[in-house]
C-alpha positions as CSV (number, residue, x, y, z in Angstrom):
1,M,0.0,-0.1,0.0
2,L,2.8,2.4,0.9
3,L,4.5,1.8,-2.5
4,L,1.3,2.5,-4.3
5,F,1.0,5.8,-2.4
6,L,4.7,6.7,-3.2
7,Q,4.2,5.9,-6.9
8,F,1.0,8.2,-6.9
9,A,2.8,11.0,-5.1
10,A,5.7,10.9,-7.6
11,R,3.3,10.8,-10.6
12,H,1.3,13.9,-9.1
13,G,4.2,15.8,-7.7
14,I,3.1,15.5,-4.2
15,D,6.1,15.3,-1.5
16,P,5.2,12.5,0.7
17,E,7.5,14.0,3.5
18,R,5.6,17.4,3.3
19,L,2.1,15.9,3.2
20,H,0.4,17.2,6.3
21,A,-3.1,17.0,5.0
22,V,-5.8,14.6,4.4
23,L,-5.3,13.2,0.9
24,L,-8.5,11.6,-1.0
25,V,-7.9,9.8,-4.3
26,A,-11.0,8.5,-6.1
27,G,-11.6,7.7,-9.8
28,G,-8.1,8.9,-10.8
29,E,-8.5,12.4,-9.2
30,H,-7.0,13.6,-5.8
31,W,-8.0,16.2,-3.4
32,L,-6.3,17.7,-0.3
33,G,-7.3,19.3,2.9
34,S,-10.9,20.6,3.2
35,D,-11.8,19.5,-0.6
36,A,-10.9,16.0,0.5
37,I,-13.0,16.4,3.7
38,W,-16.1,17.5,2.0
39,R,-15.9,15.1,-0.9
40,A,-15.4,12.2,1.5
41,A,-18.4,13.3,3.6
42,T,-20.6,13.0,0.7
43,R,-20.1,9.3,0.9
44,L,-20.7,9.0,4.6
45,R,-24.0,8.4,6.6
46,W,-25.9,10.9,8.5
47,P,-24.8,12.9,10.5
48,W,-21.4,12.9,9.1
49,R,-22.8,13.6,5.7
50,A,-23.6,17.1,6.8
51,L,-19.9,17.9,6.6
52,A,-20.3,17.9,2.9
53,Q,-22.2,21.4,3.3
54,I,-18.7,23.0,3.9
55,R,-18.2,23.1,0.1
56,W,-20.2,26.2,0.0
57,F,-18.0,28.2,2.2
58,P,-15.0,30.0,0.5
59,R,-11.9,27.8,0.2
60,S,-9.8,30.2,2.1
61,L,-12.1,30.0,5.0
62,R,-12.4,26.2,4.7
63,E,-8.5,25.9,4.7
64,W,-8.1,28.3,7.7
65,V,-10.5,26.1,9.8
66,Y,-8.9,23.0,8.7
67,G,-5.5,24.3,9.6
68,F,-6.8,25.4,13.0
69,I,-8.3,22.2,13.8
70,A,-5.2,20.3,12.6
71,R,-2.8,22.6,14.8
72,H,-5.3,22.2,18.0
73,R,-6.3,18.4,17.7
74,P,-5.2,16.0,20.4
75,R,-1.9,14.4,19.6
76,R,-1.0,10.7,19.9
77,E,2.2,10.0,21.8
78,S,3.8,8.6,18.5
79,D,3.2,12.2,17.0
80,H,5.8,13.9,19.4
81,A,8.7,11.5,18.4
């Protein structure tokens, strides 16, 4: 699985060492950050599907909120190593 990701990253110019966002790959396309979140949410059950409504907010606002949540989320012990 890791090899497939590395091949995909190389093909699409994504640096795996610098990837600090959610990456969604579907149907030969890929999305990062808040775009990946709302697209993935469209495939979930209620109430998580409601997250798909963030697509109507400006991308700059979505990415700011996404970054804020990422910076303030609880960390696992392994994340500090």
